[in-house]
VEXDREN-2710 file (C-alpha; in Angstrom, 1 decimal):
% VEXDREN-2710
k/r/px/py/pz
1/PRO/-0.7/31.4/240.6
2/ASP/2.0/33.1/242.7
3/PRO/2.2/36.9/242.7
4/SER/5.9/37.0/241.7
5/SER/5.2/35.4/238.3
6/GLY/2.8/38.3/237.5
7/GLU/5.4/40.8/238.4
8/ARG/8.0/39.0/236.2
9/GLU/5.5/39.2/233.3
10/LYS/5.1/43.0/233.8
11/GLU/8.8/43.5/233.9
12/ARG/9.3/41.5/230.7
13/THR/6.6/43.6/228.8
14/ARG/8.2/46.8/230.2
15/ALA/11.7/45.7/229.1
16/SER/10.4/44.8/225.6
17/SER/8.7/48.1/225.2
18/ASN/11.9/49.9/226.3
19/ARG/13.9/48.0/223.6
20/GLU/11.5/48.9/220.8
21/PRO/12.3/52.7/220.7
22/ARG/16.1/51.9/220.7
23/ARG/15.6/49.7/217.7
24/ARG/13.7/52.4/215.9
25/ARG/16.4/55.0/216.8
26/ARG/19.1/52.6/215.5
27/ARG/17.2/52.1/212.2
28/GLU/16.8/55.8/211.8
29/ARG/20.5/56.5/212.3
30/GLU/21.8/53.9/209.9
31/ALA/20.9/54.8/206.4
32/THR/21.4/52.4/203.5
33/PRO/23.3/53.6/200.4
34/GLN/20.0/53.9/198.5
35/GLN/18.7/56.1/201.3
36/ARG/21.8/58.2/201.3
37/ALA/21.5/58.8/197.6
38/LYS/18.0/60.2/198.1
39/MET/19.1/62.5/200.9
40/ALA/19.9/66.1/199.9
41/PRO/23.5/67.2/200.1
42/LYS/24.4/69.7/202.8
43/GLY/23.8/73.3/201.7
44/ALA/21.1/72.3/199.3
45/ASN/18.3/73.3/201.6
46/LYS/18.7/77.0/200.5
47/GLN/15.7/77.6/198.3
48/LYS/15.5/79.8/195.3
49/LYS/13.6/83.0/196.0
50/LYS/10.0/82.3/194.8
51/THR/8.2/85.5/193.9
52/LYS/4.4/85.5/194.4
53/THR/2.2/88.2/192.9
54/PHE/-1.2/89.1/194.2
55/VAL/-3.6/91.6/192.7
56/LEU/-6.3/93.6/194.5
57/ASP/-8.8/94.8/191.8
58/CYS/-10.6/97.9/193.1
59/ALA/-12.1/99.0/189.8
60/ARG/-15.7/99.2/190.8
61/PRO/-15.4/101.3/194.0
62/VAL/-12.7/103.5/192.5
63/ASP/-14.8/104.3/189.5
64/ASP/-17.7/105.2/191.7
65/LYS/-15.3/107.3/193.9
66/ILE/-16.1/105.4/197.0
67/MET/-12.5/104.8/197.8
68/GLU/-9.1/106.2/196.8
69/ILE/-6.5/103.8/195.5
70/GLY/-3.6/106.0/196.8
71/SER/-4.8/105.8/200.4
72/PHE/-5.3/102.1/200.1
73/GLU/-1.8/101.6/198.8
74/LYS/-0.4/103.7/201.7
75/PHE/-2.4/101.7/204.2
76/LEU/-1.0/98.4/202.8
77/LYS/2.6/99.7/202.9
78/ASP/2.2/100.8/206.5
79/ARG/0.4/97.6/207.7
80/VAL/2.0/94.7/205.8
81/LYS/4.2/92.7/208.2
82/VAL/7.5/91.3/207.0
83/ASN/9.3/89.1/209.5
84/GLY/7.0/90.3/212.3
85/LYS/7.5/94.0/211.7
86/ALA/4.9/96.3/210.1
87/GLY/5.8/98.9/207.6
88/VAL/9.4/97.6/207.0
89/LEU/9.0/96.1/203.5
90/GLY/12.6/96.2/202.4
91/ASP/13.3/94.6/199.0
92/SER/11.3/91.5/199.7
93/VAL/7.8/93.0/199.3
94/THR/6.8/95.6/196.7
95/ILE/3.4/97.3/196.6
96/THR/2.5/99.2/193.4
97/LYS/-0.7/100.7/192.0
98/ASP/-1.8/101.1/188.5
99/LYS/-5.1/102.9/187.8
100/SER/-7.5/100.9/189.9
101/ARG/-5.4/97.8/190.8
102/ILE/-2.9/97.2/193.5
103/VAL/-0.1/94.7/192.8
104/VAL/1.7/93.1/195.7
105/THR/4.8/91.2/194.8
106/THR/6.6/89.2/197.5
107/GLU/9.7/87.1/197.8
108/VAL/9.0/86.0/201.4
109/GLU/6.2/83.7/202.5
110/MET/2.9/85.6/202.5
111/SER/-0.6/84.2/202.3
112/LYS/-3.2/85.6/200.0
113/ARG/-5.7/85.5/202.9
114/TYR/-3.5/88.0/204.8
115/LEU/-4.1/90.5/202.0
116/LYS/-7.8/89.8/202.2
117/TYR/-7.7/90.5/206.0
118/LEU/-5.9/93.8/205.5
119/THR/-8.3/94.8/202.7
120/LYS/-11.3/94.1/205.0
121/LYS/-9.6/96.1/207.7
122/TYR/-9.2/99.1/205.4
123/LEU/-12.8/98.9/204.3
124/LYS/-14.0/98.8/207.9
125/LYS/-11.7/101.8/208.8
126/HIS/-13.3/103.8/206.0
127/ASN/-16.9/102.7/206.8
128/VAL/-17.5/101.0/203.4
129/ARG/-17.4/97.5/204.7
130/ASP/-21.2/97.4/204.7
131/TRP/-21.3/97.9/200.9
132/LEU/-18.2/96.2/199.7
133/ARG/-16.9/92.7/200.0
134/VAL/-13.6/91.0/199.0
135/VAL/-14.0/88.1/196.6
136/ALA/-11.5/85.8/194.9
137/SER/-11.7/86.2/191.1
138/ASN/-13.2/83.4/189.1
139/LYS/-10.7/83.9/186.3
140/ASP/-7.4/84.1/188.2
141/ARG/-6.9/82.7/191.7
142/SER/-4.2/85.2/192.6
143/VAL/-6.6/88.1/192.2
144/TYR/-9.0/89.6/194.8
145/GLU/-11.9/91.8/193.6
146/LEU/-13.8/94.3/195.6
147/ARG/-17.5/93.9/194.7
148/TYR/-20.7/95.4/196.0
149/PHE/-23.2/93.4/198.0
150/ASN/-26.3/92.6/196.0
151/ILE/-28.5/95.1/197.8
152/ALA/-31.0/95.5/194.9
153/ASP/-31.9/91.8/195.0
154/ASN/-32.6/92.0/198.7
155/GLU/-34.8/95.1/198.3
156/ALA/-36.8/93.4/195.5
157/GLU/-37.4/90.3/197.8
158/GLU/-38.6/92.6/200.7
159/GLU/-41.1/94.4/198.4
160/GLU/-42.6/91.1/197.3
161/GLU/-43.3/90.0/200.8
END
């Protein structure tokens, strides 16, 4: 076996691998009439404004006067980021309170988990994070509830030991 045939073989495989991406690119550029029908027309990628509503239920700690709902609402208004800027809610995000609940309505993309993060931050700031936790409601998935840790159960277990 002469070494030049091995080199020719390598060049052939290299050349064929170079051809393959070109073929793929050509296939992607040329769309069949059926594919064109499936494609969205230009200007159709503007989506309708989807409003999401999240509820933070603070009934238990507010009834026990552990936290004030007004200060929590102000904290959220100051801290929620819209387009990378904190405190500038504009028309896209509204935060309202009614009795012991805070309702956050948003037209921009916002995760429910972000509200949980901010709620935990508020609890830590007011030194009640050791007693309260933020839990998703069993009934409605767009609702977070503030609940107490089950301290009584832990104390009963310690006494038994």
